[in-house]
Every structure is written in C-alpha cells, then in structure tokens.
C-alpha positions in Angstrom: 86.5 118.6 105.8 84.1 118.2 102.9 83.7 120.9 100.3 82.3 121.3 96.8 84.6 122.0 93.8 82.3 123.0 90.9 80.2 119.9 90.1 82.7 117.7 92.0 83.5 117.2 95.7 86.5 117.0 97.9 87.1 115.5 101.3 90.3 116.6 103.1 91.7 114.7 106.0 95.2 116.0 106.9 97.5 115.2 104.0 94.9 113.1 102.2 92.5 114.4 99.6 89.6 112.3 98.2 88.1 113.7 95.0 84.8 112.6 93.6 84.7 113.9 90.0 81.3 114.4 88.4 81.4 115.5 84.8 83.9 117.7 83.1 86.9 119.1 85.1 87.2 122.8 84.0 89.9 125.4 84.3 88.1 127.0 87.2 88.0 123.6 89.0 91.7 123.1 88.5 92.5 126.6 89.7 90.4 126.0 92.9 92.0 122.6 93.4 95.5 124.1 93.2 94.6 126.9 95.5 93.5 124.4 98.2 96.4 122.0 97.5 98.9 124.9 97.7 97.6 125.8 101.2 97.6 122.1 102.3 101.1 121.4 100.9 102.6 123.9 103.4 102.4 121.1 106.0 104.0 118.5 103.6 103.3 116.4 100.6 99.7 115.3 99.7 98.2 112.0 98.9 95.3 112.1 96.4 92.6 109.5 95.9 90.6 110.3 92.7 87.2 108.6 92.2 86.6 108.9 88.4 83.5 106.7 88.2 81.4 109.7 87.2 84.2 111.9 85.9 84.2 113.3 82.4 86.9 114.9 80.4 89.5 117.4 81.6 89.4 120.7 79.7 92.6 121.4 77.7 93.0 124.7 79.6 92.8 122.8 82.9 95.5 120.4 81.7 97.7 123.2 80.6 97.2 125.0 84.0 98.2 121.8 85.9 101.4 121.4 83.9 102.3 125.1 84.3 101.6 125.2 88.0 102.6 121.7 89.1 105.6 123.0 91.1 103.3 125.0 93.4 102.1 121.8 95.2 103.9 118.7 96.6 101.9 115.6 95.7 103.5 112.4 97.0 101.2 110.1 95.1 97.9 110.0 93.3 95.7 106.9 93.1 92.9 106.9 90.5 90.1 104.4 90.3 87.0 104.0 88.1 88.6 105.6 85.1 87.9 104.7 81.4 90.6 104.0 78.9 90.5 107.4 77.2 90.6 109.4 80.4 93.3 107.1 81.8 95.4 107.9 78.7 94.9 111.6 79.1 95.7 111.5 82.8 98.9 109.5 82.2 100.1 112.0 79.6 99.1 114.9 82.0 101.1 113.3 84.8 104.1 112.7 82.7 104.0 116.3 81.2 103.7 117.8 84.7 106.6 115.6 86.0 108.8 116.6 83.1 108.0 120.2 83.2 108.5 120.5 87.0 111.4 118.0 87.3 109.4 115.8 89.6 108.4 112.1 89.8 105.4 110.7 88.0 103.4 109.4 90.9 100.1 108.5 89.4 98.8 104.9 89.5 95.5 103.5 88.3 93.3 100.9 90.0 90.0 99.1 89.5 88.7 99.6 93.0 88.8 102.2 95.7 90.3 99.6 98.2 93.2 98.9 95.8 93.9 102.6 95.4 93.8 103.3 99.2 96.2 100.4 99.8 98.6 101.9 97.3 98.5 105.3 98.9 99.1 103.7 102.4 102.1 101.8 101.0 103.6 105.0 99.6 102.9 106.9 102.8 104.6 104.2 104.9 107.6 104.1 102.5 107.9 107.9 102.6 107.7 107.9 106.4 110.6 105.4 106.6 112.7 107.5 104.2 112.5 110.6 106.4 
C-alpha cells in the first residue's frame, strides 16, 4: 500500500515500511507516521527502511514527539540510507534518546545504499524469527 505523508511517501508491505523523505519532516508528519505505525504494530514489530536521499531536517517538535511517543510502536529495526552527516548525527541522537526514554533497544543503522539497508533488515528479521 502506497500513501503520501505530507511531502513524503510511504510504502507498507506487511511489517515492512519504506519511507521516501522529501524535505523537512514536520510534527504533523511524525504524528501521522506514528498513527499508522501504531495500527500496524498490533500485528507485531515493524521494520523500517528510510530513504533520506532527498530528506531534509526533522523539526525539533517532531523529534520531541518521537521520544515521548516511542513506546506506542514496536520497531524491530530501522535502516537508513542516503543520509548526510548532520542528519545522521541528529537521527543517532534521536534513536538513543527514544531508546533510553522508552527502555528499548537502539535499533537504527546507517548505510550507503538501499541494497545494504535491505540486507540488514532481512538479517534482523531472520534473527528475530529464530529467537521466537
């Protein structure tokens, strides 16, 4: 299922969400993403692939919302590709803050290519399936 998310787009396939970011990620974008993720996480943890090639900054309010509401969704892993150094630093801090605040694992990894990111998510999915 493909759907818009502000200036961005999402593709949902079962427990897999592919995000294509285009410009700034706002509080409204984050709220919409969490509403969708909360519904999807009822079936189990999610695997997120984030294409940041055209992504911009993430509003401070959106980052705060993610930290405060991280416990509402179960994200098994997030693989990010196409990200610049500044945004990578922000995303790393956001992931750690969310994990600490919600007593969860920091499951964000960064890659140069989409194929590397997909391979990582597949490895995590297989590891999680064996652990169940």
